[in-house]
C-alpha atoms as a printed R data frame, in Angstrom:
    type eleno elety resid chain resno       x      y      z
1   ATOM     1    CA   UNK     A     1  -0.283 35.744 29.389
2   ATOM     2    CA   UNK     A     2   2.049 36.396 32.324
3   ATOM     3    CA   UNK     A     3   5.656 35.367 31.670
4   ATOM     4    CA   UNK     A     4   5.899 33.251 34.829
5   ATOM     5    CA   UNK     A     5   2.790 31.326 33.834
6   ATOM     6    CA   UNK     A     6   4.179 30.640 30.360
7   ATOM     7    CA   UNK     A     7   7.305 29.160 31.917
8   ATOM     8    CA   UNK     A     8   5.222 27.161 34.380
9   ATOM     9    CA   UNK     A     9   3.043 25.776 31.586
10  ATOM    10    CA   UNK     A    10   6.140 24.702 29.643
11  ATOM    11    CA   UNK     A    11   7.757 23.075 32.657
12  ATOM    12    CA   UNK     A    12   4.542 21.327 33.673
13  ATOM    13    CA   UNK     A    13   4.024 20.048 30.126
14  ATOM    14    CA   UNK     A    14   7.443 18.389 30.220
15  ATOM    15    CA   UNK     A    15   6.915 16.994 33.722
16  ATOM    16    CA   UNK     A    16   3.466 15.597 32.969
17  ATOM    17    CA   UNK     A    17   4.556 14.034 29.682
18  ATOM    18    CA   UNK     A    18   7.392 12.047 31.243
19  ATOM    19    CA   UNK     A    19   5.235 11.110 34.256
20  ATOM    20    CA   UNK     A    20   2.564  9.468 32.100
21  ATOM    21    CA   UNK     A    21   3.267  5.783 31.430
22  ATOM    22    CA   UNK     A    22   3.429  6.050 27.648
23  ATOM    23    CA   UNK     A    23   4.578  3.068 25.582
24  ATOM    24    CA   UNK     A    24   8.254  2.917 24.711
25  ATOM    25    CA   UNK     A    25   9.283  6.127 26.487
26  ATOM    26    CA   UNK     A    26  11.190  6.904 29.673
27  ATOM    27    CA   UNK     A    27   8.883  7.289 32.655
28  ATOM    28    CA   UNK     A    28   8.813  6.481 36.368
29  ATOM    29    CA   UNK     A    29  10.496  3.092 36.840
30  ATOM    30    CA   UNK     A    30  11.363  2.729 33.131
31  ATOM    31    CA   UNK     A    31  14.744  4.086 32.059
32  ATOM    32    CA   UNK     A    32  17.027  3.873 29.038
33  ATOM    33    CA   UNK     A    33  20.699  3.066 29.374
34  ATOM    34    CA   UNK     A    34  21.539  6.721 28.720
35  ATOM    35    CA   UNK     A    35  18.498  8.555 30.115
36  ATOM    36    CA   UNK     A    36  16.484  8.266 33.296
37  ATOM    37    CA   UNK     A    37  13.254  9.708 34.642
38  ATOM    38    CA   UNK     A    38  15.217 12.068 36.892
39  ATOM    39    CA   UNK     A    39  17.104 13.411 33.848
40  ATOM    40    CA   UNK     A    40  13.845 14.428 32.199
41  ATOM    41    CA   UNK     A    41  12.539 15.923 35.436
42  ATOM    42    CA   UNK     A    42  15.700 17.985 35.831
43  ATOM    43    CA   UNK     A    43  15.536 19.102 32.213
44  ATOM    44    CA   UNK     A    44  11.977 20.320 32.698
45  ATOM    45    CA   UNK     A    45  13.166 22.635 35.447
46  ATOM    46    CA   UNK     A    46  16.227 23.766 33.488
47  ATOM    47    CA   UNK     A    47  14.263 25.261 30.579
48  ATOM    48    CA   UNK     A    48  12.137 27.529 32.785
49  ATOM    49    CA   UNK     A    49  14.190 30.744 32.539
50  ATOM    50    CA   UNK     A    50  14.530 30.555 28.755
51  ATOM    51    CA   UNK     A    51  10.846 29.859 28.203
52  ATOM    52    CA   UNK     A    52   9.885 32.627 30.622
53  ATOM    53    CA   UNK     A    53  11.705 35.164 28.456
54  ATOM    54    CA   UNK     A    54  10.584 33.608 25.155
55  ATOM    55    CA   UNK     A    55   7.847 36.160 24.336
56  ATOM    56    CA   UNK     A    56  10.446 38.941 24.135
57  ATOM    57    CA   UNK     A    57  13.335 37.024 22.574
58  ATOM    58    CA   UNK     A    58  13.992 35.572 19.097
59  ATOM    59    CA   UNK     A    59  12.968 31.924 18.798
60  ATOM    60    CA   UNK     A    60  16.487 30.787 17.963
61  ATOM    61    CA   UNK     A    61  17.871 32.510 21.053
62  ATOM    62    CA   UNK     A    62  15.297 30.764 23.252
63  ATOM    63    CA   UNK     A    63  16.108 27.375 21.736
64  ATOM    64    CA   UNK     A    64  19.854 27.790 22.242
65  ATOM    65    CA   UNK     A    65  19.521 29.143 25.769
66  ATOM    66    CA   UNK     A    66  17.185 26.324 26.818
67  ATOM    67    CA   UNK     A    67  19.534 23.652 25.485
68  ATOM    68    CA   UNK     A    68  22.581 25.311 27.053
69  ATOM    69    CA   UNK     A    69  20.779 25.471 30.389
70  ATOM    70    CA   UNK     A    70  19.765 21.815 30.076
71  ATOM    71    CA   UNK     A    71  23.315 20.712 29.307
72  ATOM    72    CA   UNK     A    72  24.512 22.337 32.517
73  ATOM    73    CA   UNK     A    73  22.587 19.692 34.444
74  ATOM    74    CA   UNK     A    74  22.069 16.704 32.138
75  ATOM    75    CA   UNK     A    75  24.651 14.856 30.055
76  ATOM    76    CA   UNK     A    76  22.320 13.299 27.497
77  ATOM    77    CA   UNK     A    77  19.778 14.733 25.053
78  ATOM    78    CA   UNK     A    78  16.473 14.728 26.885
79  ATOM    79    CA   UNK     A    79  14.504 17.603 25.419
80  ATOM    80    CA   UNK     A    80  15.712 18.970 22.072
81  ATOM    81    CA   UNK     A    81  12.456 18.175 20.283
82  ATOM    82    CA   UNK     A    82  10.420 19.584 23.149
83  ATOM    83    CA   UNK     A    83  12.442 22.807 23.155
84  ATOM    84    CA   UNK     A    84  12.117 23.188 19.378
85  ATOM    85    CA   UNK     A    85   8.340 22.944 19.752
86  ATOM    86    CA   UNK     A    86   7.864 24.867 22.988
87  ATOM    87    CA   UNK     A    87  10.011 27.866 22.023
88  ATOM    88    CA   UNK     A    88   7.711 29.246 19.289
89  ATOM    89    CA   UNK     A    89   4.646 28.185 21.284
90  ATOM    90    CA   UNK     A    90   5.868 30.119 24.325
91  ATOM    91    CA   UNK     A    91   6.653 33.188 22.245
92  ATOM    92    CA   UNK     A    92   3.168 32.975 20.722
93  ATOM    93    CA   UNK     A    93   1.562 32.614 24.151
94  ATOM    94    CA   UNK     A    94   3.108 35.898 25.216
95  ATOM    95    CA   UNK     A    95   1.995 37.689 22.064
96  ATOM    96    CA   UNK     A    96  -1.721 36.825 21.838
97  ATOM    97    CA   UNK     A    97  -3.690 36.973 18.606
98  ATOM    98    CA   UNK     A    98  -7.449 37.667 18.533
99  ATOM    99    CA   UNK     A    99  -7.939 34.394 16.636
100 ATOM   100    CA   UNK     A   100  -6.145 32.316 19.258
101 ATOM   101    CA   UNK     A   101  -2.827 30.644 19.972
102 ATOM   102    CA   UNK     A   102  -2.400 28.887 16.621
103 ATOM   103    CA   UNK     A   103  -2.845 32.177 14.767
104 ATOM   104    CA   UNK     A   104  -0.205 33.697 17.024
105 ATOM   105    CA   UNK     A   105   2.106 30.757 16.271
106 ATOM   106    CA   UNK     A   106   1.618 31.440 12.567
107 ATOM   107    CA   UNK     A   107   2.802 35.013 13.086
108 ATOM   108    CA   UNK     A   108   5.833 33.858 15.064
109 ATOM   109    CA   UNK     A   109   6.859 31.345 12.403
110 ATOM   110    CA   UNK     A   110   6.515 33.904  9.609
111 ATOM   111    CA   UNK     A   111   9.107 36.123 11.312
112 ATOM   112    CA   UNK     A   112  11.842 33.499 11.708
113 ATOM   113    CA   UNK     A   113  15.188 34.648 10.319
114 ATOM   114    CA   UNK     A   114  18.669 33.390  9.435
115 ATOM   115    CA   UNK     A   115  19.969 34.146 12.928
116 ATOM   116    CA   UNK     A   116  17.235 31.912 14.352
117 ATOM   117    CA   UNK     A   117  18.520 29.095 12.142
118 ATOM   118    CA   UNK     A   118  22.126 29.655 13.209
119 ATOM   119    CA   UNK     A   119  21.234 29.520 16.884
120 ATOM   120    CA   UNK     A   120  18.907 26.540 16.470
121 ATOM   121    CA   UNK     A   121  21.590 24.646 14.537
122 ATOM   122    CA   UNK     A   122  24.071 25.385 17.326
123 ATOM   123    CA   UNK     A   123  21.554 24.054 19.844
124 ATOM   124    CA   UNK     A   124  21.068 20.877 17.808
125 ATOM   125    CA   UNK     A   125  24.817 20.301 17.647
126 ATOM   126    CA   UNK     A   126  25.068 20.891 21.393
127 ATOM   127    CA   UNK     A   127  22.230 18.472 22.186
128 ATOM   128    CA   UNK     A   128  23.727 15.838 19.849
129 ATOM   129    CA   UNK     A   129  20.470 13.933 19.254
130 ATOM   130    CA   UNK     A   130  20.555 10.278 18.261
131 ATOM   131    CA   UNK     A   131  19.568  9.250 14.750
132 ATOM   132    CA   UNK     A   132  20.315 12.686 13.314
133 ATOM   133    CA   UNK     A   133  22.041 11.363 10.209
134 ATOM   134    CA   UNK     A   134  23.392 13.488  7.375
135 ATOM   135    CA   UNK     A   135  21.612 15.918  5.112
136 ATOM   136    CA   UNK     A   136  22.631 17.236  1.713
137 ATOM   137    CA   UNK     A   137  20.507 20.350  2.291
138 ATOM   138    CA   UNK     A   138  20.965 22.746  5.240
139 ATOM   139    CA   UNK     A   139  23.005 20.294  7.317
140 ATOM   140    CA   UNK     A   140  23.239 21.438 10.950
141 ATOM   141    CA   UNK     A   141  26.985 20.685 10.871
142 ATOM   142    CA   UNK     A   142  27.609 23.127  8.023
143 ATOM   143    CA   UNK     A   143  29.983 25.959  9.031
144 ATOM   144    CA   UNK     A   144  27.794 28.610  7.394
145 ATOM   145    CA   UNK     A   145  24.015 29.055  7.534
146 ATOM   146    CA   UNK     A   146  22.280 31.257  4.987
147 ATOM   147    CA   UNK     A   147  18.634 30.218  5.290
148 ATOM   148    CA   UNK     A   148  15.906 31.147  7.742
149 ATOM   149    CA   UNK     A   149  14.863 28.643 10.364
150 ATOM   150    CA   UNK     A   150  11.551 28.185  8.571
151 ATOM   151    CA   UNK     A   151  13.370 27.396  5.300
152 ATOM   152    CA   UNK     A   152  15.575 24.896  7.111
153 ATOM   153    CA   UNK     A   153  12.555 23.230  8.677
154 ATOM   154    CA   UNK     A   154  10.814 23.102  5.313
155 ATOM   155    CA   UNK     A   155  13.768 21.179  3.887
156 ATOM   156    CA   UNK     A   156  13.658 18.701  6.800
157 ATOM   157    CA   UNK     A   157   9.894 18.206  7.048
158 ATOM   158    CA   UNK     A   158   9.805 14.886  5.188
159 ATOM   159    CA   UNK     A   159  12.128 13.235  7.702
160 ATOM   160    CA   UNK     A   160  11.225 15.030 10.919
161 ATOM   161    CA   UNK     A   161   7.752 15.696 12.301
162 ATOM   162    CA   UNK     A   162   9.036 18.475 14.556
163 ATOM   163    CA   UNK     A   163  10.314 20.316 11.483
164 ATOM   164    CA   UNK     A   164   6.967 19.654  9.788
165 ATOM   165    CA   UNK     A   165   5.200 21.476 12.613
166 ATOM   166    CA   UNK     A   166   7.032 24.679 11.707
167 ATOM   167    CA   UNK     A   167   5.815 24.396  8.117
168 ATOM   168    CA   UNK     A   168   2.186 23.548  8.950
169 ATOM   169    CA   UNK     A   169   1.547 26.008 11.803
170 ATOM   170    CA   UNK     A   170   1.782 23.138 14.301
171 ATOM   171    CA   UNK     A   171  -1.013 21.126 12.698
172 ATOM   172    CA   UNK     A   172  -0.189 17.888 14.544
173 ATOM   173    CA   UNK     A   173  -0.016 19.656 17.885
174 ATOM   174    CA   UNK     A   174  -3.295 21.549 17.504
175 ATOM   175    CA   UNK     A   175  -5.414 19.367 15.213
176 ATOM   176    CA   UNK     A   176  -4.447 15.920 16.506
177 ATOM   177    CA   UNK     A   177  -2.716 16.154 19.878
178 ATOM   178    CA   UNK     A   178  -4.473 19.025 21.616
179 ATOM   179    CA   UNK     A   179  -7.832 18.145 20.044
180 ATOM   180    CA   UNK     A   180  -7.579 14.599 21.392
181 ATOM   181    CA   UNK     A   181  -6.292 15.623 24.818
182 ATOM   182    CA   UNK     A   182  -9.018 18.229 25.272
183 ATOM   183    CA   UNK     A   183 -11.667 15.712 24.223
184 ATOM   184    CA   UNK     A   184 -10.425 13.042 26.625
185 ATOM   185    CA   UNK     A   185 -10.212 15.498 29.520
186 ATOM   186    CA   UNK     A   186 -13.696 16.859 28.785
187 ATOM   187    CA   UNK     A   187 -15.019 13.298 28.803
188 ATOM   188    CA   UNK     A   188 -13.884 12.979 32.415
189 ATOM   189    CA   UNK     A   189 -11.005 10.521 32.006
190 ATOM   190    CA   UNK     A   190  -8.083 10.505 34.393
191 ATOM   191    CA   UNK     A   191  -5.550 13.073 33.260
192 ATOM   192    CA   UNK     A   192  -2.673 10.582 33.144
193 ATOM   193    CA   UNK     A   193  -4.752  8.241 30.995
194 ATOM   194    CA   UNK     A   194  -5.720 11.123 28.729
195 ATOM   195    CA   UNK     A   195  -2.026 11.927 28.147
196 ATOM   196    CA   UNK     A   196  -1.269  8.294 27.303
197 ATOM   197    CA   UNK     A   197  -4.275  8.093 24.983
198 ATOM   198    CA   UNK     A   198  -3.177 11.314 23.289
199 ATOM   199    CA   UNK     A   199   0.290  9.895 22.644
200 ATOM   200    CA   UNK     A   200  -1.284  6.757 21.173
201 ATOM   201    CA   UNK     A   201  -3.560  8.893 18.993
202 ATOM   202    CA   UNK     A   202  -0.650 10.926 17.628
203 ATOM   203    CA   UNK     A   203   1.458  7.806 17.066
204 ATOM   204    CA   UNK     A   204  -1.379  5.990 15.288
205 ATOM   205    CA   UNK     A   205  -1.788  8.865 12.822
206 ATOM   206    CA   UNK     A   206   1.798 10.081 12.450
207 ATOM   207    CA   UNK     A   207   4.603  7.496 12.098
208 ATOM   208    CA   UNK     A   208   7.304  8.474 14.569
209 ATOM   209    CA   UNK     A   209  10.159 10.088 12.671
210 ATOM   210    CA   UNK     A   210  12.760  9.233 15.325
211 ATOM   211    CA   UNK     A   211  11.954  5.565 14.773
212 ATOM   212    CA   UNK     A   212  11.967  6.133 11.005
213 ATOM   213    CA   UNK     A   213  15.443  7.706 11.097
214 ATOM   214    CA   UNK     A   214  16.798  4.814 13.159
215 ATOM   215    CA   UNK     A   215  14.960  1.814 11.701
216 ATOM   216    CA   UNK     A   216  13.268  2.983  8.512
217 ATOM   217    CA   UNK     A   217   9.830  4.253  7.565
218 ATOM   218    CA   UNK     A   218   8.339  0.774  7.181
219 ATOM   219    CA   UNK     A   219   9.173 -0.024 10.800
220 ATOM   220    CA   UNK     A   220   7.777  3.320 11.968
221 ATOM   221    CA   UNK     A   221   4.540  2.626 10.111
222 ATOM   222    CA   UNK     A   222   4.322 -0.836 11.663
223 ATOM   223    CA   UNK     A   223   4.638  0.707 15.138
224 ATOM   224    CA   UNK     A   224   1.868  3.161 14.244
225 ATOM   225    CA   UNK     A   225  -0.350  0.286 13.177
226 ATOM   226    CA   UNK     A   226   0.271 -1.373 16.552
227 ATOM   227    CA   UNK     A   227  -0.691  1.864 18.308
228 ATOM   228    CA   UNK     A   228  -3.901  2.019 16.290
229 ATOM   229    CA   UNK     A   229  -4.747 -1.544 17.352
230 ATOM   230    CA   UNK     A   230  -4.173 -0.669 21.013
231 ATOM   231    CA   UNK     A   231  -6.558  2.258 20.620
232 ATOM   232    CA   UNK     A   232  -9.131 -0.014 19.010
233 ATOM   233    CA   UNK     A   233  -8.863 -2.257 22.066
234 ATOM   234    CA   UNK     A   234  -9.580  0.739 24.304
235 ATOM   235    CA   UNK     A   235  -6.086  1.958 25.054
236 ATOM   236    CA   UNK     A   236  -5.642  3.525 28.491
237 ATOM   237    CA   UNK     A   237  -9.392  3.660 29.068
238 ATOM   238    CA   UNK     A   238 -10.429 -0.015 29.293
239 ATOM   239    CA   UNK     A   239  -9.053 -3.141 31.016
240 ATOM   240    CA   UNK     A   240  -8.578 -4.861 27.639
241 ATOM   241    CA   UNK     A   241  -6.897 -1.794 26.217
242 ATOM   242    CA   UNK     A   242  -4.542 -1.465 29.169
243 ATOM   243    CA   UNK     A   243  -3.507 -5.081 28.675
244 ATOM   244    CA   UNK     A   244  -2.815 -4.383 25.012
245 ATOM   245    CA   UNK     A   245  -0.947 -1.248 26.040
246 ATOM   246    CA   UNK     A   246   1.359 -3.214 28.330
247 ATOM   247    CA   UNK     A   247   2.096 -5.732 25.581
248 ATOM   248    CA   UNK     A   248   2.772 -2.911 23.116
249 ATOM   249    CA   UNK     A   249   5.108 -1.222 25.572
250 ATOM   250    CA   UNK     A   250   7.080 -4.431 26.052
251 ATOM   251    CA   UNK     A   251   7.231 -5.054 22.296
252 ATOM   252    CA   UNK     A   252   8.886 -1.737 21.492
253 ATOM   253    CA   UNK     A   253  11.404 -1.713 24.358
254 ATOM   254    CA   UNK     A   254  14.929 -2.979 23.916
255 ATOM   255    CA   UNK     A   255  18.335 -2.172 25.363
256 ATOM   256    CA   UNK     A   256  19.170  0.262 22.569
257 ATOM   257    CA   UNK     A   257  15.657  1.819 22.555
258 ATOM   258    CA   UNK     A   258  15.583  1.664 18.760
259 ATOM   259    CA   UNK     A   259  11.776  1.803 18.728
260 ATOM   260    CA   UNK     A   260  11.407  4.649 21.195
261 ATOM   261    CA   UNK     A   261   8.641  6.954 19.855
262 ATOM   262    CA   UNK     A   262  10.544 10.020 21.003
263 ATOM   263    CA   UNK     A   263   9.095 12.441 18.475
264 ATOM   264    CA   UNK     A   264   5.617 11.407 19.582
265 ATOM   265    CA   UNK     A   265   6.614 12.283 23.154
266 ATOM   266    CA   UNK     A   266   7.729 15.740 21.996
267 ATOM   267    CA   UNK     A   267   4.433 16.330 20.195
268 ATOM   268    CA   UNK     A   268   2.532 15.140 23.257
269 ATOM   269    CA   UNK     A   269   4.412 17.678 25.375
270 ATOM   270    CA   UNK     A   270   3.468 20.466 22.975
271 ATOM   271    CA   UNK     A   271  -0.171 19.338 23.124
272 ATOM   272    CA   UNK     A   272  -0.166 19.498 26.919
273 ATOM   273    CA   UNK     A   273   1.291 23.005 26.767
274 ATOM   274    CA   UNK     A   274  -1.545 24.129 24.505
275 ATOM   275    CA   UNK     A   275  -4.088 22.615 26.896
276 ATOM   276    CA   UNK     A   276  -2.565 24.468 29.836
277 ATOM   277    CA   UNK     A   277  -2.293 27.778 27.983
278 ATOM   278    CA   UNK     A   278  -5.374 27.888 25.807
279 ATOM   279    CA   UNK     A   279  -7.555 24.977 26.785
280 ATOM   280    CA   UNK     A   280  -8.026 24.696 30.525
281 ATOM   281    CA   UNK     A   281  -5.561 27.293 31.713
282 ATOM   282    CA   UNK     A   282  -3.351 27.087 34.767
283 ATOM   283    CA   UNK     A   283  -6.119 28.421 37.004
284 ATOM   284    CA   UNK     A   284  -7.918 25.116 36.529
285 ATOM   285    CA   UNK     A   285  -4.776 23.030 36.837
286 ATOM   286    CA   UNK     A   286  -5.461 21.841 40.410
287 ATOM   287    CA   UNK     A   287  -8.636 20.185 39.126
288 ATOM   288    CA   UNK     A   288  -6.665 18.437 36.380
289 ATOM   289    CA   UNK     A   289  -3.966 17.303 38.773
290 ATOM   290    CA   UNK     A   290  -6.564 15.924 41.174
291 ATOM   291    CA   UNK     A   291  -7.646 13.646 38.308
292 ATOM   292    CA   UNK     A   292  -4.145 12.389 37.572
């Protein structure tokens, strides 16, 4: 795939994710005290150069460059999870495998090294994400790093769904997120509604680990159960479901955004990227955008 088109797919994935009115997340007209819609829009543009070069650069280098470029424009952490997911996906997109993008991702992940971990840890420290907490194993604040990025992600997989993606060849992204998004788009739904429904689908099946780190796993599971109920009511696709969606959105918003399903948003972004790269392709993007 052409390098410019890989960058465009990554930038569009970020832009479309934040533009869809997903419950509990920043979007048009709905900001957090420390992050606004315009911050996410700016961040989507900022990562373009790093993701363009991703196919020919180590994953850790892409992650660090993308976060450095973001921090030149935005003061808060807007996209660390997205960058951690998009960097190996973009590298895989530029190094195609005969069995498809997920097989290429598997190859990329198998080649991760200690230097990738060092650069990714530096990027995480630079982004300073909320709810990071402390770890007794492979802490990102440790002065020395002696494990590969894959080994570090394996140690973190129980508390972070983004890390779990590295260990499972992006199973959530491909098997839940992209599968749902492709199905909803093929069924003829509005693209914006399909993105919202995809986020709900991911959240209903995978308790959000950002919420879990902030408020505990029981709370994260309760939010997932609420998402499942919204889907049962129709979600973004029916009048009843949209009413339930609005109530759900209001229920998980507060001044400190403690129930923000931020990891779900990151996984949704990765799912959109896969749709644009392997599903519909950018050549068909005007048709998708016309259905927004």
